[in-house]
Structure formats: structure tokens, C-alpha cells
PyMOL Python script that loads the backbone (N, CA, C, O; Angstrom):
from pymol import cmd

cmd.read_pdbstr("""\
ATOM      1  N   MET A   1     141.729 104.452 130.863  1.00  0.00           N
ATOM      2  CA  MET A   1     141.465 103.985 129.688  1.00  0.00           C
ATOM      3  C   MET A   1     142.032 102.810 129.064  1.00  0.00           C
ATOM      4  O   MET A   1     142.666 102.832 128.010  1.00  0.00           O
ATOM      5  N   ASN A   2     141.759 101.704 129.810  1.00  0.00           N
ATOM      6  CA  ASN A   2     142.457 100.500 129.389  1.00  0.00           C
ATOM      7  C   ASN A   2     141.324  99.440 129.337  1.00  0.00           C
ATOM      8  O   ASN A   2     140.591  99.148 130.282  1.00  0.00           O
ATOM      9  N   ASN A   3     141.290  98.880 128.026  1.00  0.00           N
ATOM     10  CA  ASN A   3     140.443  97.887 127.719  1.00  0.00           C
ATOM     11  C   ASN A   3     140.345  96.784 128.456  1.00  0.00           C
ATOM     12  O   ASN A   3     139.380  96.049 128.248  1.00  0.00           O
ATOM     13  N   ASN A   4     141.406  96.399 129.565  1.00  0.00           N
ATOM     14  CA  ASN A   4     141.531  95.166 130.218  1.00  0.00           C
ATOM     15  C   ASN A   4     141.227  95.665 131.569  1.00  0.00           C
ATOM     16  O   ASN A   4     141.169  94.762 132.403  1.00  0.00           O
ATOM     17  N   VAL A   5     141.038  96.733 131.971  1.00  0.00           N
ATOM     18  CA  VAL A   5     140.393  97.203 133.190  1.00  0.00           C
ATOM     19  C   VAL A   5     139.062  97.539 133.440  1.00  0.00           C
ATOM     20  O   VAL A   5     138.823  98.729 133.237  1.00  0.00           O
ATOM     21  N   PRO A   6     138.129  96.866 133.815  1.00  0.00           N
ATOM     22  CA  PRO A   6     136.574  97.240 134.060  1.00  0.00           C
ATOM     23  C   PRO A   6     136.523  98.756 134.483  1.00  0.00           C
ATOM     24  O   PRO A   6     137.538  99.256 134.968  1.00  0.00           O
ATOM     25  N   PRO A   7     135.562  99.390 134.344  1.00  0.00           N
ATOM     26  CA  PRO A   7     135.248 100.482 135.027  1.00  0.00           C
ATOM     27  C   PRO A   7     134.705 100.255 136.478  1.00  0.00           C
ATOM     28  O   PRO A   7     134.614 101.246 137.203  1.00  0.00           O
ATOM     29  N   TYR A   8     134.374  99.148 136.911  1.00  0.00           N
ATOM     30  CA  TYR A   8     134.231  98.782 138.313  1.00  0.00           C
ATOM     31  C   TYR A   8     135.515  98.897 139.240  1.00  0.00           C
ATOM     32  O   TYR A   8     135.495  99.237 140.423  1.00  0.00           O
ATOM     33  N   ASN A   9     136.607  98.562 138.515  1.00  0.00           N
ATOM     34  CA  ASN A   9     137.891  98.603 139.064  1.00  0.00           C
ATOM     35  C   ASN A   9     138.345  99.926 139.361  1.00  0.00           C
ATOM     36  O   ASN A   9     138.957 100.166 140.403  1.00  0.00           O
ATOM     37  N   THR A  10     138.030 100.966 138.341  1.00  0.00           N
ATOM     38  CA  THR A  10     138.271 102.114 138.569  1.00  0.00           C
ATOM     39  C   THR A  10     137.363 102.894 140.014  1.00  0.00           C
ATOM     40  O   THR A  10     137.777 103.604 140.931  1.00  0.00           O
ATOM     41  N   MET A  11     136.321 102.497 139.760  1.00  0.00           N
ATOM     42  CA  MET A  11     135.319 102.843 141.021  1.00  0.00           C
ATOM     43  C   MET A  11     135.702 102.340 142.468  1.00  0.00           C
ATOM     44  O   MET A  11     135.433 102.972 143.490  1.00  0.00           O
ATOM     45  N   LEU A  12     136.306 101.228 142.436  1.00  0.00           N
ATOM     46  CA  LEU A  12     137.044 100.555 143.639  1.00  0.00           C
ATOM     47  C   LEU A  12     138.142 101.461 144.114  1.00  0.00           C
ATOM     48  O   LEU A  12     138.214 101.793 145.297  1.00  0.00           O
ATOM     49  N   ILE A  13     138.953 101.845 143.252  1.00  0.00           N
ATOM     50  CA  ILE A  13     139.926 102.770 143.667  1.00  0.00           C
ATOM     51  C   ILE A  13     139.454 104.148 144.079  1.00  0.00           C
ATOM     52  O   ILE A  13     140.089 104.764 144.934  1.00  0.00           O
ATOM     53  N   VAL A  14     138.350 104.676 143.504  1.00  0.00           N
ATOM     54  CA  VAL A  14     137.629 105.998 143.864  1.00  0.00           C
ATOM     55  C   VAL A  14     137.286 105.620 145.316  1.00  0.00           C
ATOM     56  O   VAL A  14     137.807 106.173 146.284  1.00  0.00           O
ATOM     57  N   ASP A  15     136.465 104.739 145.387  1.00  0.00           N
ATOM     58  CA  ASP A  15     135.943 104.683 146.795  1.00  0.00           C
ATOM     59  C   ASP A  15     136.769 104.576 147.983  1.00  0.00           C
ATOM     60  O   ASP A  15     136.440 105.007 149.089  1.00  0.00           O
ATOM     61  N   ALA A  16     137.867 103.979 147.706  1.00  0.00           N
ATOM     62  CA  ALA A  16     139.019 103.640 148.717  1.00  0.00           C
ATOM     63  C   ALA A  16     139.742 105.149 148.709  1.00  0.00           C
ATOM     64  O   ALA A  16     140.276 105.493 149.763  1.00  0.00           O
ATOM     65  N   LEU A  17     139.781 105.968 147.688  1.00  0.00           N
ATOM     66  CA  LEU A  17     140.349 107.401 148.109  1.00  0.00           C
ATOM     67  C   LEU A  17     139.462 108.158 148.934  1.00  0.00           C
ATOM     68  O   LEU A  17     139.881 108.816 149.886  1.00  0.00           O
ATOM     69  N   ILE A  18     138.294 108.098 148.626  1.00  0.00           N
ATOM     70  CA  ILE A  18     137.238 108.913 149.185  1.00  0.00           C
ATOM     71  C   ILE A  18     137.172 108.576 150.641  1.00  0.00           C
ATOM     72  O   ILE A  18     137.088 109.457 151.497  1.00  0.00           O
ATOM     73  N   LYS A  19     137.219 107.000 150.983  1.00  0.00           N
ATOM     74  CA  LYS A  19     137.148 106.586 152.369  1.00  0.00           C
ATOM     75  C   LYS A  19     138.471 107.326 153.150  1.00  0.00           C
ATOM     76  O   LYS A  19     138.399 108.084 154.117  1.00  0.00           O
ATOM     77  N   ALA A  20     139.584 106.921 152.508  1.00  0.00           N
ATOM     78  CA  ALA A  20     140.857 107.630 153.108  1.00  0.00           C
ATOM     79  C   ALA A  20     141.241 108.967 153.053  1.00  0.00           C
ATOM     80  O   ALA A  20     142.388 109.358 153.267  1.00  0.00           O
ATOM     81  N   ASN A  21     140.171 109.761 152.731  1.00  0.00           N
ATOM     82  CA  ASN A  21     140.026 111.284 152.674  1.00  0.00           C
ATOM     83  C   ASN A  21     140.866 111.751 151.946  1.00  0.00           C
ATOM     84  O   ASN A  21     141.204 112.894 152.256  1.00  0.00           O
ATOM     85  N   LYS A  22     141.647 111.059 150.554  1.00  0.00           N
ATOM     86  CA  LYS A  22     142.641 111.688 150.035  1.00  0.00           C
ATOM     87  C   LYS A  22     141.945 112.438 148.917  1.00  0.00           C
ATOM     88  O   LYS A  22     140.826 112.187 148.471  1.00  0.00           O
ATOM     89  N   LEU A  23     142.844 113.476 148.498  1.00  0.00           N
ATOM     90  CA  LEU A  23     142.544 114.097 147.364  1.00  0.00           C
ATOM     91  C   LEU A  23     142.860 113.793 145.858  1.00  0.00           C
ATOM     92  O   LEU A  23     144.046 113.678 145.548  1.00  0.00           O
ATOM     93  N   PHE A  24     141.955 113.662 144.961  1.00  0.00           N
ATOM     94  CA  PHE A  24     142.523 113.413 143.670  1.00  0.00           C
ATOM     95  C   PHE A  24     141.386 113.572 142.759  1.00  0.00           C
ATOM     96  O   PHE A  24     140.201 113.636 143.086  1.00  0.00           O
ATOM     97  N   GLU A  25     141.945 113.636 141.421  1.00  0.00           N
ATOM     98  CA  GLU A  25     141.318 114.190 140.215  1.00  0.00           C
ATOM     99  C   GLU A  25     141.001 112.899 139.226  1.00  0.00           C
ATOM    100  O   GLU A  25     141.916 112.102 139.014  1.00  0.00           O
ATOM    101  N   LEU A  26     139.806 112.712 138.670  1.00  0.00           N
ATOM    102  CA  LEU A  26     139.498 111.628 137.615  1.00  0.00           C
ATOM    103  C   LEU A  26     138.850 112.482 136.671  1.00  0.00           C
ATOM    104  O   LEU A  26     138.133 113.461 136.882  1.00  0.00           O
ATOM    105  N   VAL A  27     139.176 112.016 135.713  1.00  0.00           N
ATOM    106  CA  VAL A  27     138.808 112.610 134.196  1.00  0.00           C
ATOM    107  C   VAL A  27     138.602 111.060 133.362  1.00  0.00           C
ATOM    108  O   VAL A  27     139.369 110.118 133.161  1.00  0.00           O
ATOM    109  N   VAL A  28     137.191 111.328 133.009  1.00  0.00           N
ATOM    110  CA  VAL A  28     136.867 110.049 132.092  1.00  0.00           C
ATOM    111  C   VAL A  28     136.559 110.480 130.500  1.00  0.00           C
ATOM    112  O   VAL A  28     136.053 111.568 130.225  1.00  0.00           O
ATOM    113  N   PHE A  29     136.854 109.683 129.688  1.00  0.00           N
ATOM    114  CA  PHE A  29     136.844 110.008 128.243  1.00  0.00           C
ATOM    115  C   PHE A  29     136.100 109.012 127.733  1.00  0.00           C
ATOM    116  O   PHE A  29     136.718 108.070 127.237  1.00  0.00           O
ATOM    117  N   PRO A  30     134.776 108.984 127.732  1.00  0.00           N
ATOM    118  CA  PRO A  30     133.904 107.696 127.227  1.00  0.00           C
ATOM    119  C   PRO A  30     134.118 107.287 126.035  1.00  0.00           C
ATOM    120  O   PRO A  30     133.925 106.080 125.889  1.00  0.00           O
ATOM    121  N   GLN A  31     134.552 108.038 124.834  1.00  0.00           N
ATOM    122  CA  GLN A  31     134.615 107.275 123.696  1.00  0.00           C
ATOM    123  C   GLN A  31     135.878 107.489 123.171  1.00  0.00           C
ATOM    124  O   GLN A  31     136.127 107.526 121.966  1.00  0.00           O
ATOM    125  N   ALA A  32     136.936 107.677 124.362  1.00  0.00           N
ATOM    126  CA  ALA A  32     138.319 107.724 123.715  1.00  0.00           C
ATOM    127  C   ALA A  32     138.972 106.542 123.374  1.00  0.00           C
ATOM    128  O   ALA A  32     138.530 105.488 123.830  1.00  0.00           O
ATOM    129  N   LEU A  33     140.075 106.538 122.557  1.00  0.00           N
ATOM    130  CA  LEU A  33     140.864 105.287 122.514  1.00  0.00           C
ATOM    131  C   LEU A  33     141.762 105.110 123.722  1.00  0.00           C
ATOM    132  O   LEU A  33     142.032 106.039 124.482  1.00  0.00           O
ATOM    133  N   PRO A  34     142.191 103.932 123.854  1.00  0.00           N
ATOM    134  CA  PRO A  34     143.249 103.507 125.126  1.00  0.00           C
ATOM    135  C   PRO A  34     144.360 104.258 125.058  1.00  0.00           C
ATOM    136  O   PRO A  34     145.093 103.942 125.995  1.00  0.00           O
ATOM    137  N   ALA A  35     144.894 105.213 124.306  1.00  0.00           N
ATOM    138  CA  ALA A  35     146.076 105.588 124.093  1.00  0.00           C
ATOM    139  C   ALA A  35     146.200 107.226 123.822  1.00  0.00           C
ATOM    140  O   ALA A  35     145.137 107.751 123.490  1.00  0.00           O
ATOM    141  N   PHE A  36     146.906 107.761 123.881  1.00  0.00           N
ATOM    142  CA  PHE A  36     146.964 109.497 123.684  1.00  0.00           C
ATOM    143  C   PHE A  36     148.176 109.729 122.668  1.00  0.00           C
ATOM    144  O   PHE A  36     148.886 108.751 122.437  1.00  0.00           O
ATOM    145  N   GLY A  37     148.417 110.723 122.157  1.00  0.00           N
ATOM    146  CA  GLY A  37     149.290 111.286 121.182  1.00  0.00           C
ATOM    147  C   GLY A  37     149.057 110.987 120.004  1.00  0.00           C
ATOM    148  O   GLY A  37     147.946 110.522 119.748  1.00  0.00           O
ATOM    149  N   THR A  38     149.982 111.154 118.996  1.00  0.00           N
ATOM    150  CA  THR A  38     150.120 111.091 117.610  1.00  0.00           C
ATOM    151  C   THR A  38     150.334 109.667 117.394  1.00  0.00           C
ATOM    152  O   THR A  38     150.081 109.343 116.233  1.00  0.00           O
ATOM    153  N   ASP A  39     150.710 108.742 118.124  1.00  0.00           N
ATOM    154  CA  ASP A  39     151.013 107.409 117.971  1.00  0.00           C
ATOM    155  C   ASP A  39     149.762 106.566 117.904  1.00  0.00           C
ATOM    156  O   ASP A  39     149.566 105.583 117.190  1.00  0.00           O
ATOM    157  N   ALA A  40     149.015 107.089 118.713  1.00  0.00           N
ATOM    158  CA  ALA A  40     147.505 106.330 118.775  1.00  0.00           C
ATOM    159  C   ALA A  40     147.061 105.751 117.676  1.00  0.00           C
ATOM    160  O   ALA A  40     147.168 106.367 116.616  1.00  0.00           O
ATOM    161  N   PRO A  41     146.459 104.425 117.705  1.00  0.00           N
ATOM    162  CA  PRO A  41     145.866 103.876 116.498  1.00  0.00           C
ATOM    163  C   PRO A  41     144.605 104.796 115.963  1.00  0.00           C
ATOM    164  O   PRO A  41     144.024 105.575 116.718  1.00  0.00           O
ATOM    165  N   THR A  42     144.328 104.659 114.895  1.00  0.00           N
ATOM    166  CA  THR A  42     143.260 105.273 114.091  1.00  0.00           C
ATOM    167  C   THR A  42     142.301 104.314 113.567  1.00  0.00           C
ATOM    168  O   THR A  42     141.357 104.699 112.878  1.00  0.00           O
TER     169      THR A  42
END
""", "prot")
cmd.dss("prot")
cmd.show_as("cartoon", "prot")
cmd.util.cbc("prot")
cmd.orient("prot")
């Protein structure tokens, strides 16, 4: 959830993890701001 990292880069990592037979979890929040918690800008 970083405006500086395109989704394509995330998918490259996902592809590499799959090819390496690594377990991982990925959660995507399509409409979320790039921060969590009460300090997140509104």
C-alpha cells in the first residue's frame, strides 16, 4: 500500500515466492490509504 510501488512490483515478488515454493499471505486493500492507525491522514 505504497503509492511509490506499482502493483506490478508486488506481483513480481508474489511470482518469485510461488516459484520458490514459499508460503506467504497477501492482503490487498484496493481503496485504502497508504497508512494504518489513527495517525493516518484523512
